[in-house]
C-alpha positions in Angstrom: 0.0 0.0 0.0 3.0 2.3 -0.4 3.4 2.3 -4.2 0.9 4.0 -6.6 0.7 4.8 -10.3 1.6 8.3 -11.4 -1.3 8.3 -13.7 -4.1 5.7 -13.2 -5.9 4.2 -16.1 -9.0 2.0 -16.4 -9.1 -1.5 -17.8 -9.5 0.1 -21.3 -6.4 2.2 -21.0 -8.2 5.5 -20.5 -7.5 7.9 -17.7 -9.7 7.5 -14.6 -12.3 10.4 -14.4 -12.7 12.1 -11.1 -15.4 11.2 -8.5 -17.9 13.5 -6.8 -19.2 13.7 -3.3 -22.3 15.6 -2.2 -24.3 16.6 0.8 -27.4 14.6 1.6 -30.3 16.0 -0.4 -33.8 14.6 -1.3 -34.1 13.8 -5.0 -30.4 13.8 -5.8 -29.3 11.4 -8.5 -25.8 9.9 -8.5 -24.6 8.8 -12.0 -23.0 5.4 -12.7 -19.5 5.3 -11.3 -20.1 8.2 -9.0 -18.7 10.6 -11.5 -21.5 13.2 -11.5 -24.8 14.1 -9.7 -28.0 15.6 -10.9 -31.4 16.8 -9.7 -34.4 16.2 -11.9 -32.1 15.1 -14.7 -30.1 18.4 -14.5 -26.4 17.8 -13.8 -25.0 19.9 -10.9 -21.7 21.7 -11.3 -18.9 20.2 -9.1 -16.3 22.4 -7.4 -12.7 21.1 -7.2 -11.6 19.9 -3.8 -8.3 19.0 -2.3 -9.3 15.3 -1.8 -7.6 12.3 -3.1 -9.0 8.7 -3.3 -6.6 5.8 -2.9 -8.1 2.8 -4.6 -6.9 -0.8 -4.2 -8.9 -2.8 -6.8 -6.5 -5.7 -7.1 -5.7 -7.6 -3.9 -6.1 -11.4 -4.1 -7.4 -13.0 -7.3 -10.3 -14.5 -5.3 -11.4 -11.0 -4.2 -10.9 -9.6 -7.7 -12.9 -12.4 -9.4 -15.8 -12.1 -6.9 -16.0 -8.4 -7.6 -16.1 -8.8 -11.4 -18.6 -11.7 -11.2 -21.0 -9.8 -9.0 -20.7 -6.4 -10.8 -20.6 -7.9 -14.3 -23.6 -10.0 -13.7 -25.6 -7.0 -12.4 -24.8 -5.0 -15.5 -25.8 -7.9 -17.7 -29.2 -8.3 -15.9 -29.9 -4.6 -16.1 -31.8 -4.0 -19.4 -32.6 -0.3 -18.7 -29.0 1.0 -18.8 -27.3 2.1 -22.0 -25.0 -0.8 -23.0 -22.2 1.7 -23.2 -22.5 2.2 -19.4 -20.1 0.1 -17.3 -18.0 -0.8 -20.3 -15.0 -1.7 -18.1 -17.1 -4.1 -15.9 -18.7 -5.6 -19.0 -15.4 -6.2 -20.7 -13.8 -7.9 -17.6 -17.0 -9.9 -17.1 -16.7 -11.2 -20.7 -13.1 -12.2 -20.0 -14.3 -14.1 -16.9 -16.8 -15.9 -19.0 -14.1 -16.7 -21.6 -11.8 -18.0 -18.8 -9.1 -15.4 -19.5 -9.7 -13.2 -16.3 -6.8 -14.9 -14.5 -4.5 -13.8 -17.4 -5.7 -10.2 -17.0 -5.1 -10.3 -13.3 -1.5 -11.7 -13.8 -0.7 -8.9 -16.2 -1.7 -6.3 -13.7 0.4 -7.7 -10.8 3.8 -6.0 -10.9 6.7 -8.2 -9.9 9.9 -7.0 -8.2 12.0 -6.5 -11.3 9.2 -4.5 -13.1 8.5 -2.6 -9.9 12.1 -1.3 -9.6 12.2 -0.3 -13.3 8.8 1.5 -13.1 10.0 3.4 -9.9 13.2 4.4 -11.7 11.3 5.5 -14.8 8.7 7.5 -12.7 5.7 5.4 -13.8 5.2 4.5 -10.2 5.6 6.6 -7.1 6.2 5.8 -3.4 3.3 7.2 -1.4 3.4 6.3 2.3 0.5 8.6 3.4 -2.0 5.8 4.1 0.6 3.6 5.9 1.8 6.6 8.0 -1.8 7.6 8.8 -2.8 4.1 9.9 0.3 3.7 12.0 -0.5 7.0 13.7 -4.1 6.1 14.7 -4.6 5.7 18.4 -5.3 2.2 19.8 -8.7 2.2 21.5 -8.7 0.8 25.1 -11.4 -1.7 26.0 -14.4 -0.5 28.1 -13.3 0.5 31.6 -16.0 -1.6 33.3 -14.7 -4.9 31.8 -11.1 -4.3 30.8 -9.5 -6.9 28.5 -12.4 -9.4 28.5 -12.7 -9.6 24.7 -8.9 -9.8 24.3 -8.5 -12.6 26.9 -11.4 -14.6 25.4 -10.0 -14.2 21.9 -6.5 -15.3 23.1 -8.0 -18.4 24.8 -10.2 -19.4 21.8 -7.7 -18.7 19.0 -5.5 -21.8 19.4 -8.5 -24.1 19.7 -10.3 -22.5 16.7 -7.1 -22.6 14.6 -6.3 -26.2 15.4 -9.9 -27.2 14.6 -9.8 -25.3 11.3 -6.4 -26.6 10.3 -7.3 -30.2 11.0 -10.6 -29.9 9.0 -8.6 -28.5 6.0 -5.7 -31.0 6.3 -3.1 -28.2 6.8 0.4 -28.3 8.2 4.0 -27.2 7.9 7.1 -29.2 7.0 10.7 -28.2 7.7 14.1 -29.6 8.2 16.5 -29.2 11.2 19.8 -30.4 12.6 21.3 -29.7 16.0 22.4 -26.2 15.1 18.9 -25.3 14.1 17.0 -26.7 17.0 16.4 -23.2 18.4 15.0 -22.3 15.0 12.5 -25.1 15.4 11.6 -23.9 18.8 11.0 -20.4 17.5 9.1 -21.6 14.5 6.9 -23.8 16.7 6.2 -21.0 19.3 5.4 -18.4 16.6 3.1 -20.8 14.7 1.2 -21.9 17.7 0.7 -18.3 18.9 -0.8 -17.2 15.6 -2.6 -20.0 13.6 -1.7 -23.3 15.3 -1.1 -25.9 12.6 0.9 -29.1 13.1 4.6 -29.1 12.1 6.5 -32.1 10.7 10.3 -31.6 11.1 12.6 -34.0 9.3 15.6 -34.9 11.3 18.9 -33.9 9.7 20.9 -34.6 12.9 19.2 -33.6 16.1 20.6 -34.9 19.3 18.8 -37.3 21.5 18.3 -34.6 24.1 16.8 -32.3 21.5 14.4 -35.0 20.4 13.3 -35.5 24.0 12.8 -31.7 24.5 10.7 -31.6 21.3 8.5 -34.5 22.5 8.1 -32.8 26.0 7.8 -29.1 25.1 6.6 -28.9 21.4 3.3 -30.8 21.2 2.5 -29.7 17.7 5.9 -30.9 16.3 6.5 -34.4 15.0 10.1 -35.4 14.4 10.5 -37.7 11.4 13.5 -39.4 9.9 14.4 -38.3 6.4 12.6 -40.6 4.0 14.6 -43.6 2.8 13.9 -43.3 -0.9 16.1 -44.1 -3.9 15.9 -40.4 -5.0 17.2 -39.1 -1.7 19.8 -41.8 -1.5 21.1 -40.8 -4.9 21.1 -37.1 -4.0 23.0 -37.8 -0.8 25.6 -39.8 -2.8 25.9 -37.7 -6.0 24.8 -34.1 -5.3 26.9 -33.4 -2.2 29.9 -31.1 -2.4 32.3 -29.0 -0.2 30.8 -27.4 2.9 29.1 -24.1 2.4 29.9 -20.7 4.0 27.8 -21.5 7.0 29.8 -24.0 9.1 28.5 -27.6 9.0 26.0 -26.7 6.3 26.1 -29.5 3.7 25.0 -29.3 0.1 22.9 -32.5 -0.4 20.1 -31.5 2.0 19.6 -28.4 -0.2 18.4 -30.6 -3.1 15.7 -32.7 -1.2 13.0 -30.2 -0.4 10.5 -31.2 -3.0 10.8 -34.9 -2.0 10.2 -33.9 1.7 7.1 -31.9 0.7 5.8 -34.9 -1.3 6.2 -37.1 1.8 4.3 -34.6 4.1 1.4 -36.1 6.1 -0.8 -33.1 5.2 -2.8 -32.3 2.0 -2.3 -28.5 2.2 1.3 -28.0 3.2 3.7 -25.1 3.4 7.5 -25.7 3.3 9.2 -23.3 5.7 12.9 -23.2 6.3 13.8 -23.6 10.0 15.2 -20.1 10.2 11.8 -18.4 9.7 9.6 -16.9 12.4 5.9 -16.2 11.9 4.9 -12.7 13.1 1.2 -12.6 12.0 -1.6 -13.8 9.7 -0.4 -17.4 9.0 -4.1 -18.2 8.3 -4.1 -15.6 5.5 -1.0 -17.4 4.0 -2.9 -20.7 4.0 -5.9 -19.0 2.4 -3.7 -18.1 -0.6 -3.5 -21.8 -1.2 -7.2 -21.8 -2.2 -6.4 -20.5 -5.7 -3.2 -22.4 -6.4 0.3 -23.1 -5.2 2.1 -20.2 -3.4 5.6 -19.0 -4.0 7.4 -15.9 -2.7 9.9 -13.5 -4.2 13.6 -13.5 -3.5 14.6 -10.3 -1.7 18.1 -11.1 -0.4 20.1 -11.6 -3.6 17.7 -11.3 -6.6 20.5 -10.5 -8.9 22.0 -14.0 -8.3 18.8 -15.9 -8.4 18.1 -16.6 -12.1 19.2 -20.0 -13.6 22.0 -20.1 -16.1 20.5 -19.9 -19.7 22.3 -23.1 -20.4 19.8 -24.9 -18.2 17.0 -24.2 -20.7 19.1 -25.6 -23.6 19.6 -28.8 -21.6 16.0 -28.9 -20.2 13.9 -27.0 -22.8 10.6 -25.4 -21.9 8.0 -25.4 -24.7 5.9 -22.4 -23.6 7.1 -18.8 -24.0 8.7 -17.4 -20.8 11.1 -14.9 -19.4 14.5 -16.3 -18.4 14.7 -13.8 -15.5 11.1 -14.2 -14.2 10.2 -15.2 -11.6 13.0 -14.7 -9.0 11.7 -16.7 -6.1 13.0 -17.8 -2.7 12.7 -21.5 -2.1 12.6 -21.1 1.7 8.8 -20.9 1.6 6.3 -22.5 -0.8 2.8 -23.8 -0.5 1.1 -26.8 -2.1 -2.1 -28.7 -2.3 -0.7 -32.2 -2.7 -3.7 -33.4 -4.6 -4.1 -30.4 -6.9 -0.5 -29.5 -7.4 1.1 -32.9 -8.2 2.2 -31.8 -11.6 3.9 -28.6 -10.4 5.6 -30.7 -7.6 6.8 -33.2 -10.2 8.2 -30.2 -12.2 10.1 -29.2 -9.1 11.7 -32.7 -8.8 12.5 -33.1 -12.5 15.6 -30.9 -12.8 17.0 -32.5 -9.6 16.6 -36.0 -11.1 18.1 -34.8 -14.4 21.1 -33.3 -12.4 21.8 -36.7 -11.0 22.4 -37.9 -14.6 24.2 -34.9 -16.1 26.7 -32.7 -14.2 26.1 -29.8 -16.7 22.5 -29.5 -15.5 23.7 -29.4 -11.9 26.1 -26.6 -12.7 23.4 -24.6 -14.6 20.9 -24.7 -11.8 21.0 -21.7 -9.5 21.0 -22.2 -5.7 20.3 -25.9 -5.7 16.6 -26.8 -5.4 15.6 -23.1 -5.6 16.6 -23.0 -9.3 14.6 -26.2 -9.8 11.5 -24.5 -8.3 12.0 -21.6 -10.7 12.2 -24.1 -13.7 8.9 -25.7 -12.6 7.1 -22.4 -12.3 8.3 -21.3 -15.7 7.5 -24.7 -17.3 4.0 -24.9 -15.8 3.1 -21.2 -16.4 2.8 -20.4 -12.7 4.4 -17.0 -12.6 1.2 -15.5 -11.4 1.3 -17.6 -8.3 4.4 -15.7 -7.0 3.1 -13.2 -4.3 3.7 -9.6 -5.4 5.1 -8.4 -2.1 7.8 -9.5 0.4 5.3 -9.7 3.2 5.2 -13.5 3.4 9.0 -14.0 3.3 11.0 -11.0 4.3 14.8 -11.3 4.5 16.0 -10.1 7.9 18.5 -7.8 6.2 15.7 -5.4 5.4 14.6 -5.1 9.1 15.9 -3.5 12.3 16.4 -6.9 13.9 19.3 -7.8 11.5 22.4 -8.8 13.5 20.5 -9.0 16.9 21.2 -12.1 19.0 18.4 -13.9 20.9 17.2 -17.4 21.8 13.9 -19.1 21.5 13.4 -19.0 25.3 14.0 -15.3 25.7 11.1 -13.7 27.5 8.8 -11.7 25.2 10.9 -12.4 22.0 7.9 -12.8 19.7 6.3 -9.6 20.9 9.6 -7.7 20.4 9.9 -9.1 16.9 6.4 -8.2 15.9 6.9 -4.6 17.1 10.2 -4.3 15.3 8.9 -5.7 12.0 5.3 -4.3 11.7 4.8 -4.8 7.9 5.8 -8.4 7.4 4.0 -11.7 8.2 7.1 -13.9 8.2 10.7 -13.0 8.6 13.6 -15.1 7.2 17.3 -15.3 8.2 18.3 -16.3 4.7 21.9 -15.2 3.9 22.4 -14.2 7.5 23.7 -15.8 10.7 20.7 -17.0 12.7 20.2 -15.0 16.0 20.8 -18.0 18.4 24.2 -18.6 16.9 25.5 -15.0 16.7 28.8 -14.8 18.5 28.8 -18.5 19.5 30.7 -21.5 18.2 28.5 -24.0 16.5 28.2 -27.5 17.9 30.0 -30.4 16.2 
């Protein structure tokens, strides 16, 4: 809500006409679109006013489609209006009926590379007035006679309601952790259970016996599972390992197995989340994005290093037209309906299986399984399923908490994180030392 167009155009490419507002008056007639008013058929002159309307017509596709279906059907039923009235609505409704409305929506969603270019060229402007105004609004206190009753009741019911809804919808989270990331699992568990309590399956990459006991005792929503013993994972462990990465003890082969762990998840609607993520708010909203298709999030730590080598597309051609540099996604968070999205998940696995056979493919893939996810999105035409903002997967480098050390059991840590990062739903320590290891030697 902080980026706007310099000049707004309607769906037909014409400039948006101004709106009018009026004092209450018997017999006043408001024209279609609220662009003029009249009395007894005689238009009234409008005086200019220092008012600006900030319009947010495109949010989720589900919201946009519902708006067009309701409004377009209403115009179609109305036989009294001139057919030229509501031309934009009629045209978009025709696209809905033809099955092309999702294409229109995708074209309107501005992705990160296009956003940066449009800001540079002056087609888009940064406008923080609404955000600043909302942040400055006072928080209303509860009634003095019964202080905090609604808040306490909501806090008590939220976990129960969330667990009930997530069980009904077959929802859950999968992740991967070793002994160095056990504190990350604790933080992820605490943050999820405080917001929208879904179960978590953690695949065991090398937790200690004591850590497993702690998880069983203190993290009731977490199930620790061994890494699946499958031929694909065995081959990846044997053939796709390499020298240690910059983060001490971080091995390469686990970075290739994400889609196989997702496929083995005990949930139907599942989000993969790296174990260095913390949920700050609105996890339920993230799961609702799954209603319309798989969910992917943009890379915002090193987008300039994210695209696959063009050689990959010579070795693994894609038949449909696509942009080599779109999308630039981060593989640390992705959402799937394992019944609906089987083909996309198979596309995620395919470059990994090909890399086992051809070292040239392995070299051309960017950032291990993340480059394979990009290939799947491009090959299946799922670019429109990448969220247009960083809200759902914000790199910690863009926040005030970068470089701060803390542990999962620090008092009030989630409240402090929420206050320090008010605009994101999930924060991610990708490309940064995790807070519980800052200044400390890692265990061996």
